[in-house]
C-alpha positions in Angstrom: 137.6 98.6 27.8 135.8 97.1 30.8 135.0 93.5 31.7 132.7 92.0 34.3 132.6 88.7 36.0 128.8 88.8 36.2 128.0 89.2 32.5 130.1 86.4 31.2 129.9 83.6 33.8 126.8 82.0 32.3 128.0 82.4 28.7 130.9 79.9 28.6 130.8 76.2 27.9 133.8 74.1 28.8 135.6 71.0 27.6 138.7 70.0 29.5 140.9 67.3 28.1 138.5 66.9 25.2 135.5 66.0 27.3 132.8 67.9 29.1 133.6 69.1 32.6 131.1 66.8 34.3 132.5 63.8 32.3 136.0 64.6 33.5 134.9 64.9 37.1 133.3 61.5 37.0 136.7 59.9 35.9 138.8 61.6 38.5 140.1 59.6 41.6 138.0 61.8 44.0 136.6 61.0 47.4 133.0 59.8 46.9 131.5 62.6 48.9 133.6 65.2 47.2 132.8 63.9 43.7 129.0 63.9 44.5 129.2 67.5 45.9 131.2 68.7 42.9 128.8 67.2 40.3 125.8 68.6 42.2 127.3 72.1 41.9 128.3 72.1 38.3 124.9 73.5 37.4 126.0 76.7 39.2 127.8 78.8 36.6 129.8 80.7 39.2 131.1 77.4 40.5 131.6 75.6 37.2 133.1 78.2 35.0 135.9 79.1 37.4 136.6 75.4 38.0 136.7 74.9 34.3 139.3 77.6 33.8 141.4 76.3 36.6 141.5 72.8 35.1 142.1 74.3 31.6 145.2 76.1 33.0 146.6 72.9 34.5 145.3 70.3 32.1 144.7 71.3 28.6 147.6 73.8 28.5 150.0 71.1 29.7 148.7 68.0 28.0 146.9 67.7 24.7 149.2 67.1 21.7 152.3 67.7 23.8 154.6 64.7 24.6 156.6 64.5 27.8 160.0 63.7 26.2 163.4 65.3 25.8 163.0 67.2 22.5 166.5 68.5 22.5 167.9 65.0 23.0 166.0 63.8 19.9 167.5 66.7 18.0 171.1 65.7 19.1 170.6 62.2 18.0 169.5 63.3 14.5 172.2 66.0 14.2 175.3 64.3 15.5 176.7 60.8 15.0 176.9 58.3 17.9 180.7 58.5 17.8 180.6 62.3 18.2 178.0 62.2 21.0 180.1 59.6 22.8 182.7 62.2 23.4 180.2 64.6 25.0 178.5 62.4 27.5 178.1 63.7 31.1 175.8 63.4 34.0 172.9 65.0 32.1 173.4 63.1 28.8 174.4 59.5 28.1 174.0 57.4 25.0 172.8 54.5 27.1 169.4 56.1 27.4 168.9 55.4 23.7 168.8 51.7 24.3 166.3 51.7 27.2 163.2 49.9 26.2 160.2 52.2 26.2 157.8 51.6 29.0 154.4 50.6 27.6 152.8 52.1 30.7 154.6 55.4 30.5 151.7 57.3 29.1 149.4 55.6 31.6 151.6 56.6 34.4 151.8 60.2 33.2 148.0 60.2 32.9 147.5 58.8 36.4 149.9 61.5 37.8 147.9 64.2 35.9 144.6 62.9 37.1 145.8 62.7 40.7 147.1 66.2 40.5 143.8 67.4 38.9 141.8 65.6 41.6 143.7 67.4 44.3 143.0 70.8 42.6 139.3 69.9 42.4 139.2 68.8 46.0 140.9 72.0 47.2 138.7 74.2 45.0 135.6 72.5 46.3 136.7 73.1 49.9 137.4 76.7 49.2 134.3 77.5 47.2 131.6 79.0 49.4 134.0 79.9 52.2 135.9 82.3 50.0 134.4 85.6 48.8 137.1 86.0 46.2 135.9 82.8 44.5 132.1 83.2 44.7 131.9 87.0 44.7 130.5 89.0 41.8 133.6 91.2 41.4 137.1 90.3 40.3 139.9 92.0 42.2 142.4 94.3 40.5 145.0 92.4 42.5 145.0 89.1 44.2 144.5 89.4 48.0 146.6 86.9 50.0 145.3 85.1 53.1 145.5 87.0 56.4 144.9 86.0 60.0 141.3 87.1 59.9 138.7 84.7 61.5 137.3 83.8 58.1 140.6 83.0 56.6 141.6 80.9 59.7 138.4 78.9 59.2 139.3 78.3 55.5 142.9 77.2 56.5 141.5 74.8 59.1 139.2 73.2 56.5 141.8 72.7 53.9 144.5 71.7 56.4 142.5 68.6 57.2 142.4 67.6 53.6 146.1 68.3 53.1 147.1 66.3 56.2 145.1 63.3 55.0 146.9 63.4 51.6 150.3 63.8 53.4 149.6 60.7 55.6 148.8 58.6 52.5 152.0 59.9 50.8 154.2 59.3 53.8 153.1 55.7 54.1 154.7 55.1 50.7 158.1 56.5 51.6 161.1 54.9 53.0 162.8 56.3 56.1 164.8 59.4 55.2 164.9 63.2 55.2 161.8 63.6 53.1 159.7 61.4 55.2 161.0 63.0 58.4 160.1 66.4 57.0 156.6 65.3 56.1 156.0 63.7 59.5 157.0 67.0 61.2 154.4 68.8 59.1 151.8 66.1 60.1 152.8 66.5 63.8 152.2 70.2 63.6 148.7 69.5 62.5 147.8 68.0 65.8 145.2 70.0 67.8 147.7 70.8 70.6 150.1 72.4 68.1 147.7 74.8 66.5 149.0 77.9 68.3 152.6 76.9 67.7 154.8 79.6 66.2 155.6 79.0 62.6 153.3 76.0 62.5 154.5 74.0 59.5 151.1 72.4 58.7 149.4 75.8 58.7 152.3 77.3 56.7 152.0 74.8 53.9 148.2 74.9 53.9 148.2 78.7 53.6 150.7 78.6 50.7 148.6 75.9 48.9 145.4 77.8 49.3 147.0 81.0 48.0 148.5 79.1 45.1 145.1 77.6 44.1 143.1 80.8 44.7 145.6 82.8 42.7 145.5 80.5 39.8 141.7 80.3 39.8 141.4 84.0 39.7 144.3 84.6 37.3 143.0 82.0 34.8 139.5 83.4 34.9 140.7 86.9 34.7 142.8 86.1 31.6 139.7 84.5 30.0 137.6 87.6 30.7 140.4 89.9 29.5 140.7 88.0 26.2 137.0 88.1 25.7 136.7 91.8 26.6 139.4 92.7 24.2 137.7 90.8 21.3 134.4 92.5 22.1 136.0 95.9 22.3 137.7 95.4 19.0 134.4 94.4 17.4 132.5 97.3 18.9 135.1 99.8 17.8 135.5 98.4 14.3 131.8 98.3 13.5 131.0 101.7 15.0 134.0 103.4 13.4 133.3 101.9 10.0 130.1 104.0 9.7 131.6 107.3 10.9 135.3 107.1 10.0 136.1 104.1 7.7 139.6 105.5 6.9 140.5 104.9 10.6 139.4 101.3 10.2 141.7 101.0 7.2 144.6 102.5 9.1 144.0 100.2 12.0 143.9 97.0 9.8 147.0 98.1 7.9 148.8 98.8 11.2 147.9 95.4 12.5 149.6 93.8 9.5 152.8 95.8 10.1 152.6 96.4 13.8 155.7 96.2 15.9 156.2 93.0 18.0 158.7 92.1 20.6 160.0 89.0 22.3 161.8 89.6 25.7 163.8 86.6 26.8 165.3 86.3 30.3 167.9 83.5 30.8 169.1 82.7 34.3 172.8 82.8 34.5 173.6 83.9 31.0 177.1 85.4 30.7 178.1 87.6 27.7 181.8 86.9 27.6 181.2 83.2 27.9 178.8 83.1 24.9 181.1 85.4 22.9 184.0 83.1 23.6 182.2 79.9 22.7 181.3 81.1 19.2 184.5 82.9 18.5 186.4 81.5 15.5 189.7 82.6 17.1 191.0 81.5 20.5 189.1 83.4 23.2 191.0 85.4 25.9 188.1 84.7 28.2 188.2 80.9 27.7 191.9 80.8 27.9 192.0 82.6 31.2 189.2 80.4 32.6 191.2 77.3 31.7 194.3 78.8 33.5 192.1 79.4 36.5 190.7 75.9 36.6 194.0 74.2 36.1 195.5 76.3 39.0 192.5 76.1 41.3 194.8 75.3 44.3 196.0 78.9 44.2 192.6 80.1 45.4 192.9 78.2 48.7 192.5 80.6 51.7 195.6 80.7 53.9 194.0 80.7 57.4 190.6 79.2 57.1 189.3 75.7 57.5 187.8 74.6 54.2 185.7 71.8 52.8 185.2 70.6 49.2 182.2 70.7 47.0 180.1 67.5 46.5 181.0 67.4 42.8 184.2 67.7 40.9 183.4 69.5 37.6 184.2 67.8 34.3 185.7 70.5 32.2 187.1 68.5 29.3 185.2 70.4 26.6 186.4 73.7 28.0 190.0 72.6 28.0 189.6 71.4 24.4 188.1 74.6 22.9 190.1 77.2 25.0 193.0 76.8 22.6 191.3 75.3 19.6 187.9 76.9 18.9 185.0 74.5 18.1 183.8 76.0 14.8 181.2 73.4 14.1 178.1 75.1 12.7 175.9 72.6 14.5 177.2 74.0 17.8 175.4 77.1 19.1 174.0 78.0 15.6 171.7 80.7 17.0 174.4 82.4 19.0 176.9 82.0 16.2 174.6 83.9 13.9 173.8 86.5 16.5 177.4 87.4 17.0 178.1 87.4 13.3 175.1 89.4 12.1 173.9 91.4 15.1 177.1 91.8 17.2 176.5 95.5 17.6 173.2 94.8 19.3 175.0 92.8 22.0 176.3 95.0 24.9 180.1 94.4 25.2 180.1 94.5 29.0 176.6 93.9 30.5 176.1 94.4 34.2 174.2 92.5 36.9 173.2 94.6 39.9 174.8 93.9 43.3 174.3 91.4 44.8 174.3 89.3 41.7 171.4 87.1 42.8 168.3 86.0 40.8 165.5 87.0 43.2 166.9 90.6 43.1 167.9 90.7 39.4 165.1 88.8 37.7 162.3 91.3 38.5 164.8 94.1 37.4 165.4 92.4 34.0 161.7 91.4 33.5 160.2 94.8 34.5 162.9 97.5 34.3 162.2 98.6 37.8 165.0 99.4 40.2 165.1 97.9 43.7 164.7 101.1 45.9 162.6 104.2 45.6 159.1 104.9 44.3 158.0 102.1 41.9 161.0 99.9 42.8 160.7 96.2 43.4 161.5 96.4 47.1 163.5 93.1 46.8 167.2 93.7 47.6 168.3 90.1 48.0 167.3 86.4 48.1 166.7 87.0 51.8 166.2 90.0 54.0 164.8 91.2 57.4 161.9 93.7 57.4 162.5 95.4 60.7 159.2 97.4 60.6 157.3 94.1 60.1 159.6 92.1 62.3 159.7 89.5 59.5 162.5 87.6 57.9 162.1 86.5 54.2 163.9 83.7 52.4 162.7 82.9 49.0 163.8 79.3 48.5 160.6 77.8 49.9 157.1 78.9 50.3 158.1 82.5 50.8 158.5 82.5 47.0 154.7 83.2 47.0 155.4 86.4 48.8 157.4 87.9 45.9 154.4 89.1 44.0 152.8 90.9 47.0 156.1 92.5 47.9 156.6 93.7 44.3 153.0 95.0 44.1 153.1 96.6 47.5 156.0 98.7 46.5 154.2 100.1 43.5 156.3 98.4 40.9 154.8 97.8 37.4 155.3 94.8 35.2 155.6 94.9 31.4 152.2 93.2 31.2 150.6 95.9 33.3 152.1 98.6 31.0 151.1 96.8 27.9 147.5 95.8 28.8 146.0 97.0 25.5 148.3 94.7 23.6 148.1 90.9 23.1 150.6 89.4 25.6 151.9 86.0 26.4 154.0 84.9 29.4 156.2 81.8 29.0 157.2 80.5 32.4 158.1 83.9 33.9 157.0 85.4 37.2 155.0 88.6 37.8 152.3 87.8 35.2 149.0 88.8 36.8 148.3 91.2 33.9 149.4 88.8 31.2 146.7 87.9 28.7 147.8 84.3 28.6 150.4 82.6 30.8 152.4 79.4 31.4 153.1 79.0 35.1 156.7 79.5 36.2 156.4 77.4 39.4 155.0 74.4 37.5 157.9 74.7 35.0 160.5 74.8 37.7 158.8 71.9 39.5 158.6 69.6 36.5 161.1 70.9 34.1 164.1 69.2 35.7 162.6 65.8 35.5 160.6 66.3 32.2 163.2 68.1 30.1 161.9 70.8 27.8 158.6 70.8 29.7 157.9 74.5 29.6 159.8 75.3 26.4 157.8 72.9 24.2 154.5 74.0 25.6 155.2 77.7 25.0 156.6 77.0 21.5 153.5 74.9 20.7 151.3 77.8 21.6 153.4 80.2 19.5 153.3 77.8 16.5 149.5 77.7 16.7 149.4 81.5 16.9 151.9 81.8 14.0 149.6 79.8 11.7 146.6 81.9 12.8 148.6 85.1 12.2 149.1 84.1 8.6 145.4 83.7 8.1 144.6 86.9 10.0 147.0 88.9 7.8 145.2 87.6 4.7 141.9 88.3 6.3 142.9 91.9 7.2 144.0 92.5 3.6 140.8 91.1 2.2 138.8 93.4 4.6 140.9 96.4 3.5 140.0 95.6 -0.1 136.3 95.2 0.7 136.2 98.5 2.7 137.9 100.3 -0.3 135.3 98.7 -2.5 132.6 99.9 -0.1 134.0 103.5 -0.2 134.1 103.3 -4.0 130.3 102.8 -4.2 128.6 106.1 -4.9 126.5 107.7 -2.2 123.8 107.9 -4.9 123.6 104.1 -4.6 122.5 104.0 -1.0 121.0 100.5 -1.0 124.1 98.9 -2.6 126.3 101.0 -0.3 124.4 100.0 2.8 124.3 96.3 1.9 128.0 96.3 1.3 128.6 98.0 4.7 126.6 95.3 6.5 128.6 92.7 4.8 131.8 94.4 5.8 130.5 94.7 9.4 129.9 90.9 9.5 133.5 90.4 8.3 134.8 92.7 11.0 132.9 90.9 13.7 134.2 87.6 12.6 137.7 89.0 12.5 137.3 90.5 16.0 136.5 87.1 17.4 139.9 85.8 16.2 141.8 89.1 16.7 143.5 87.9 19.9 144.5 84.5 18.5 147.4 85.6 16.3 151.0 86.1 17.4 151.3 88.2 20.5 152.4 91.8 20.4 154.6 91.0 23.4 156.1 87.7 24.7 158.1 87.4 27.9 160.0 84.0 28.1 162.1 82.8 31.0 164.6 80.0 30.9 166.1 78.9 34.2 168.2 75.9 33.2 171.7 77.1 32.5 171.9 78.5 36.0 170.0 75.7 37.6 172.4 73.0 36.5 175.5 75.1 36.6 175.2 75.3 40.4 175.5 71.5 40.7 177.9 70.8 37.9 180.1 74.0 37.8 179.6 76.8 35.3 182.2 75.6 32.8 181.5 71.9 33.0 180.6 69.7 30.0 177.0 69.7 31.3 176.8 73.4 30.4 179.3 74.0 27.6 179.4 70.8 25.5 177.2 70.4 22.4 175.0 68.1 24.6 174.9 70.7 27.3 172.5 73.3 28.6 173.7 76.3 26.5 173.3 74.3 23.3 169.8 73.3 24.5 169.0 77.0 25.1 170.3 77.8 21.6 168.0 75.1 20.1 164.9 76.6 21.6 165.8 80.1 20.7 166.2 79.1 17.1 162.9 77.3 17.2 161.2 80.4 18.6 162.7 82.6 15.9 161.5 80.3 13.2 157.9 80.8 14.2 158.1 84.5 13.4 159.9 83.8 10.1 157.4 81.3 9.0 154.6 83.7 9.8 156.1 86.4 7.7 156.5 88.9 10.5 160.1 88.6 11.5 161.0 92.0 10.1 158.5 93.6 12.6 160.0 92.0 15.7 162.6 93.4 18.1 164.2 90.6 20.0 165.8 91.3 23.4 167.6 89.0 25.8 169.3 89.4 29.1 170.9 87.2 31.8 170.3 88.1 35.5 174.0 87.3 36.3 176.8 85.0 35.4 178.4 82.2 37.5 181.9 81.5 38.8 183.5 78.3 40.0 183.8 77.3 43.7 186.9 75.3 44.7 187.0 75.8 48.4 184.1 76.2 50.9 184.3 78.4 54.0 181.7 78.7 56.7 181.6 82.2 58.1 179.6 81.0 61.1 182.4 78.7 62.0 185.2 81.0 61.2 183.8 84.1 62.9 181.2 83.2 65.5 182.7 80.0 66.8 186.1 81.6 66.8 184.7 84.5 68.9 183.1 82.0 71.2 186.4 80.1 71.7 188.5 83.3 72.1 186.1 85.5 74.2 183.6 83.1 75.7 180.6 84.8 74.2 177.7 83.0 72.7 175.5 85.4 70.7 172.0 84.3 69.7 172.3 83.7 66.0 169.4 82.9 63.7 170.1 81.6 60.2 167.2 82.2 57.9 168.6 80.6 54.8 169.6 77.1 53.5 173.1 76.5 52.4 173.4 76.3 48.6 172.5 72.7 47.7 170.2 72.1 50.7 166.4 72.0 50.7 163.8 74.8 51.0 162.6 76.6 54.1 158.9 76.8 55.2 157.7 80.0 56.8 154.2 80.8 58.2 152.7 83.6 56.2 151.5 85.6 59.2 152.5 83.7 62.3 156.2 83.8 61.5 159.0 83.9 64.1 159.9 87.2 65.7 163.4 88.4 65.5 163.4 90.2 68.8 165.9 88.9 71.2 168.2 87.7 68.3 171.7 89.2 68.3 172.6 88.4 64.7 170.6 87.1 61.7 172.6 85.6 59.0 171.8 84.4 55.5 173.7 83.3 52.5 172.8 82.7 48.9 174.2 80.9 45.9 177.6 80.5 47.6 178.3 84.2 47.1 176.8 87.0 49.1 176.6 86.5 52.9 174.5 89.0 54.8 174.4 89.8 58.5 171.8 91.8 60.3 172.7 93.4 63.6 170.4 95.2 66.0 172.6 97.3 68.3 172.0 100.8 66.9 171.6 103.4 69.6 168.7 104.8 67.6 166.6 101.7 68.1 166.1 98.1 67.2 164.5 98.8 63.8 167.4 101.1 62.7 170.4 99.7 60.7 173.6 100.2 62.7 176.4 102.2 61.2 180.1 101.2 61.1 181.1 103.0 64.3 178.2 101.3 66.1 179.4 97.9 64.9 182.8 98.5 66.3 181.2 98.6 69.8 178.9 95.6 69.5 177.7 93.4 72.4 175.3 90.4 72.5 172.0 91.3 74.2 172.8 89.0 77.1 176.1 90.8 77.9 176.5 92.5 81.2 176.5 96.3 81.1 180.2 96.4 82.0 181.2 93.7 79.5 183.7 94.8 76.9 182.4 95.6 73.4 183.5 93.8 70.3 184.5 95.3 67.0 182.4 92.9 64.8 183.8 94.3 61.6 187.4 93.7 62.7 186.6 90.2 63.9 184.9 89.3 60.6 187.7 90.6 58.4 190.5 89.2 60.5 188.9 85.7 60.9 187.9 85.4 57.3 191.2 86.7 56.0 191.9 86.2 52.3 188.7 84.1 51.9 187.0 87.5 51.9 187.1 89.7 48.9 185.7 92.6 50.9 182.7 93.5 53.1 180.5 96.5 52.8 178.9 98.4 55.7 177.1 101.8 56.0 179.4 104.6 57.1 176.5 107.0 57.2 172.7 106.5 56.7 171.9 105.6 53.2 169.0 106.4 50.9 168.2 106.8 47.2 169.5 110.4 47.4 172.9 109.8 49.1 175.1 107.3 50.8 178.5 106.7 52.2 179.7 103.1 52.7 182.9 101.6 53.8 184.6 98.6 52.1 186.9 96.5 54.3 189.1 93.7 53.2 192.7 92.3 53.4 195.3 92.7 50.7 198.7 91.2 51.3 197.8 90.2 54.9 197.0 93.8 55.8 193.6 95.4 56.5 192.4 97.9 53.9 189.5 100.4 54.5 188.1 102.3 51.5 185.0 104.4 50.9 182.3 105.1 48.3 180.5 108.4 48.8 177.5 109.3 46.6 175.5 112.5 46.4 172.7 112.2 43.9 174.2 110.7 40.8 177.8 111.8 41.5 180.1 109.4 43.3 183.7 109.3 44.6 185.8 106.3 45.6 188.8 106.8 47.9 191.0 105.5 50.6 192.3 107.5 53.6 195.3 109.7 53.4 195.1 110.0 49.6 196.3 106.4 49.3 195.4 104.8 46.0 192.3 102.5 46.5 192.9 98.9 45.6 190.0 96.8 46.7 188.0 97.3 43.4 190.9 96.8 41.1 190.4 100.1 39.1 194.0 100.2 37.9 194.0 96.5 36.8 193.6 95.0 33.4 190.7 92.6 33.0 192.3 89.2 32.5 189.1 87.8 30.8 189.1 90.5 28.1 191.3 91.2 25.1 194.3 93.4 25.6 193.3 97.0 25.5 194.2 99.2 22.6 196.2 102.4 23.1 193.0 104.3 22.6 191.3 102.4 25.4 194.3 102.8 27.7 194.2 106.5 27.1 190.4 106.6 27.8 191.0 104.7 31.1 193.9 106.9 32.2 191.7 110.0 31.5 188.8 108.6 33.5 191.0 107.5 36.4 192.4 111.0 36.6 188.9 112.6 36.7 187.1 110.0 38.8 189.8 109.1 41.4 192.8 111.5 41.3 191.1 114.8 40.7 187.8 114.4 42.6 187.5 117.1 45.3 186.1 115.7 48.5 184.1 118.9 49.2 182.8 119.5 45.7 180.5 116.7 44.5 180.2 118.4 41.1 183.9 117.3 40.5 183.0 113.7 41.1 182.2 111.3 38.3 178.7 110.6 37.1 177.2 107.2 37.0 177.8 107.0 33.3 181.5 108.0 33.7 182.0 105.4 36.4 180.4 102.7 34.2 182.6 103.5 31.3 185.7 103.4 33.5 184.9 100.2 35.3 184.1 98.3 32.1 187.8 98.5 31.5 188.5 96.7 34.8 187.9 93.2 36.2 184.8 94.6 38.0 182.2 96.1 35.6 180.1 98.9 37.2 181.5 98.1 40.7 181.4 101.7 42.0 177.8 102.4 40.9 176.5 99.1 42.1 178.1 99.3 45.6 177.1 103.0 45.9 173.5 101.9 45.6 173.8 98.7 47.7 172.1 100.2 50.7 169.5 102.4 49.0 167.0 99.8 50.4 167.1 99.7 54.2 166.4 95.9 54.2 169.7 95.2 52.4 171.4 94.0 55.7 173.9 95.6 58.1 177.0 93.9 56.7 177.4 92.2 53.3 180.3 89.9 52.8 181.6 88.9 49.3 183.9 85.9 49.1 187.1 85.9 47.1 187.5 84.2 43.8 187.3 80.4 44.0 185.7 80.6 47.5 182.1 79.7 48.3 180.4 80.7 51.6 178.0 78.2 53.0 177.5 76.0 49.9 177.9 72.4 48.8 178.1 72.9 45.0 180.7 74.1 42.6 178.8 76.9 40.9 178.5 80.3 42.6 176.9 83.7 42.0 175.8 86.6 44.3 179.5 87.6 44.6 181.4 90.3 42.9 183.8 88.4 40.6 183.8 89.3 36.9 182.0 86.1 35.9 179.1 87.0 38.2 178.8 90.6 37.1 179.1 89.9 33.4 175.4 89.6 32.5 174.4 89.2 28.9 172.1 91.9 27.4 171.5 92.1 23.7 169.0 92.9 21.0 168.6 91.7 17.4 166.2 91.7 14.5 165.6 94.0 11.6 164.9 97.0 13.9 168.5 96.8 15.2 170.9 98.7 13.0 173.5 99.9 15.5 176.5 101.7 13.9 178.8 100.6 16.8 178.6 98.2 19.6 177.2 99.4 22.9 180.1 99.4 25.3 178.3 98.8 28.6 174.8 98.8 30.1 172.9 97.3 33.1 170.7 94.3 32.4 167.7 96.4 33.7 167.7 98.3 30.4 166.1 95.3 28.6 162.5 96.0 29.5 162.5 99.8 28.8 164.1 99.2 25.4 161.4 96.7 24.5 158.6 98.9 25.9 159.8 102.0 24.0 160.0 100.1 20.7 156.4 98.7 21.1 154.7 101.9 22.3 156.8 104.7 20.9 156.7 106.3 24.4 159.9 107.7 25.6 161.3 106.1 28.7 163.1 108.2 31.3 164.9 106.5 34.2 163.5 107.7 37.5 160.0 108.5 36.1 156.9 106.2 36.1 158.7 103.4 37.9 161.4 103.0 35.3 164.8 102.4 37.0 166.9 102.1 33.9 167.2 103.9 30.5 166.1 102.5 27.2 168.9 101.6 24.7 166.7 101.9 21.7 168.3 105.1 20.4 171.7 103.3 20.4 170.4 100.4 18.5 169.5 102.2 15.3 171.8 104.3 13.2 169.0 106.7 12.2 168.1 107.3 15.9 171.8 107.8 16.8 172.2 110.4 14.0 169.1 112.2 15.2 
């Protein structure tokens, strides 16, 4: 199958918002000169068709018969009584909203906002067209090419910057004094001519990101249009050609299409398995009971020697306290998950694993694509932030650096599900990494609007699926009719050539009409992303009523999952669908906030009189985004320490004092003789590891640092923390896939709690206790330091650590530094502690709640004889892929970083 930009550009006619393209342009609030220029160029098909697809992607897809209202709220009001709902009010749901008089101008206001946004897109598109070969060239690129510092791109940036600054000036005039207005004025100031050569110029940075966003969406939308059209044409050509030479193949194809496997892959930010299992349990849940104990004794998590502050919000955990001892067995609460755990429990992994650090930017591409972080075909994204020493570039992905995730991913050779499944009909619902998707709903738009317009992305995707579901019913009937007609054609004797020929022509016409609609039915593959459970849990606390109550985010998620399932049931294809879902991590509460900068660096300044040059590349959790120039970013040369924190959990430090050069990560022994760059040659060195551990004390769970150089093939790292007021040093050494965990002098290691019972799980049976004892003997007590073949494998470590409070801790830490950009020192805060945060929800640390990611599968294809004990969330994608294609997935080959679980999900496969 091939498609060309040239052959189809003059073949499409557009309506946008129900009117012709030129009529829409006339109604937009455009500058007079811009409007005249756009209308004059609409006769150019190269100009108009791409503009039409851009506006379709941001207008028709998001307006039409969709209403901007809280659909879930309406469901609650119909399902529960007012007296019931009154008990479950919180900051995200109040009954008072019901009595608010509807704004007669609400639709008008929404339309004005839409028209202003569309006008901005048209203005930017017009400014770019003619200056940009990507937009007016005859070839579509295989991958989007981001702006560079070439003279041509600089000219484009200068043109668009003037338009952007004019819009920002108009917007700033309408704002009251405050942080937002100050930030916009700083951007405007950077746009002055004398500031054009300024490092990390904010005006240029925002302009570059805006241009890349518009260009990317122009080309992606147009590419998806061409891909859809090319597939329809390819189906038509193959069917009509094959009918003459091999009609039985056409019969097989049509029959297969009516029974073909389909898959829906759902990724939910912050979805924790033990939490969901506890919420739908009909008996008191050990998990919820222990969480309640923790919350009621939160003062016990206070660090003994650190200055602390409190979070901005005190979580409201009333619903948690109610159901911890008396389960809430109302069938209207979490009906989808309740059914899942009753009927498909064996498809849900008992102890799912989020990779370390448990942060979304790292784990989301893992879950969505099945690629690991490091190595050939890996994502190359180790954390929410990192320093690329070869490039001398710091990345932080809360801000415009988010646009760099796709090129980083592609540049490392990673493959998406959409790229692997190009021959199939695919749909992306609000997920990133969608260049190869056949149809897509934008993830950034959903994140930007979905908080204010609840259910924004969910209802738009569902509406699309419902249309496709109705079309699928018709297509199934049409396929069956064509099958009967082909069989009738084959029954005609060859001695009746005229009759036979006439019948074949009639069938060919049927096949052509069918091919035109062949891409409109239910997709073979859907990838859907839901960010809201995590998004709000940061600000409310992970166990607050805003999350757990029937009016909370998890019941909202449950509602939309049920609606999505119903589409496939009503279309009559549910038996063909494998459903898979995973969380990228869980969350744990923050009760006390500690600032490592204050505790460590200010303490060193006060005690030793040293003032290292420290650069912080992140925002504290709860603060605003960062803006970074895409190619005139700040250099890190001359900086002593770069620090970054994320989600209140992981805190990463990059040091540059390796004797092997600035670009080389220093090892533990080098960090014990660290000096600021400004220090005199005879100045005493500082043991930065000792200072960090001592000053953070029991607020630190442990830190991890390279003992030796690390790679995908091997690594030794040191863990350092305090237990009982004493420093503890332990080691993880990996050779290939075998690993040992040990302390010096044959002392029993304690930092990772291998010998402890998980307080959030049920009491272990005698059989499980015996299994754990056996694995401890093999993995810890009998491992010979000089014989790696006596060390435990990754699977053995995973089975052992599932029986501890830290699932898969050994394996995850053993691979922490496979990627060189994963920092020099990684700090993980103790339970109840948040590093550099303002909010009561945390992840990126190593507590059980953060590691315990949901991963599960359901549907008729799932018939597991026993429950899968443990697996990493990265197994979601390979399992879905293997089901859809029949191709065997092998971790470590073709970019796959994780194994498929398909064989464990079906009793027949297990027996085989």
